[in-house]
Structure formats: C-alpha cells, structure tokens
N, C-alpha and C positions, 0 to 999 in steps of 0.2 A: 663614581657611576654614572654613566651618561643615560639621559633620558632618551626615549624613543619619540622621533618625530613622526607625525602623520605622513602617509604616503601622497605624493602629489596627485592631483586628479588625473592627469594623463596616464600615470602608471596604474591606477586603479580601474580604468575603463575596461581593459581586457578581462580582469577578473570579474567585473559586473556583467559583461556581456556573456561570459560562460554561465555564470549562475543563471541568468535569464534564460539561456537556451535550455540548460538542465531542467529548469522549473517548467518550462513549456513543454519539453519532451515527456516530463513525468505525467503531466496534466493529459496529454494526449494517449498516453499509455492505458489510463483507466477510463473505461466506457460506463455509460449510465446503467441503471438497472434493468431498463426496457431492452436495451441492446443485449445485455448479458442473458436476460431470460430468452430473448429470440435465439441465441447461440446454445442455449440449453443448460446454462449454468444458473444455479440457485443463488439466492443472496445470502445463503448461509455457507457459501463457498469460503474455505480458508486456504491459504497459499501453501500449505504443507500437503494439501491434496492434489495441487498442480504438479508438485515435485514428484509424487507417487504416479500420477497420470503419465508423466513424461517417462518414467522408468519403465512403465508398462507398455505404453503405446509408441513412443519414439517418435511423435508427428510435432515437428517443430511448430508449424501453424497453430495447431491446437493448443500446445502448451503456451504460446504466445497469447492466444485468446484467454485461455484459463488465467493466466497471471495478469492479465488486464482487468477481470473481473473478481479476483480473490480479495480477501481482506486478511491482514496479517493475524497471526494466532493472538498476539497481544491486544490488537483492537478488537477482535472478536470477543475476547475474554472480558474486556471492559464494557461491551455493549450486551453481553449475554444477560438475559434476565433469570432470575432464580425461579426454578420450576415449584419449588414448595420451600415451606419454612416452618420453624417449630417455636412457639411462643410459650415460654413458661412463666406462669405468674405465681409468686410466693406471697403467701399470707402471713 
C-alpha cells in the first residue's frame, strides 16, 4: 500500500486562494445588527423566514438583504434562552 505524499506548495496555492475568496464573500454577506435594524429586520430573524418571505414577495434584493441578516435555525436554537423552568426538590 502506497502512502500519500503532501501536495507541493505550488499546487495547493489555487485551493488556498479559492478558500480565502469564499471566506471573504461569506463575511461580506452578513451585515451587522445596526444595519439589519435599519433595513427593518429583527435580531431574532431566522433564515427559514427569509425563504417564506421570498416565496410570498419574490423580491430578489429583499431576499438577499434578509439572508444577510438571518441566523440559521440551528444557531438560533443554541442561543435561545429558556422562558421558564421547573425545579422539583425531593425530600
């Protein structure tokens, strides 16, 4: 069985460049909370709501703005505080 040799630096540079471009694009797509508030979006906006908005309105620019301000449902669930709780003490 042959072992894998690491890629030469020259062949990995294009891959690295692509990853950097993708990361920069992703960071530009998300705007800060103040900008989202000015656009009329709440900080509680989840991305599923943007999908529903797109289906109802069919406005590409509005959908793009919505997607730049939303939080994924998984991330929102991790950040959501509990509204109430029950503590049962047994004696």
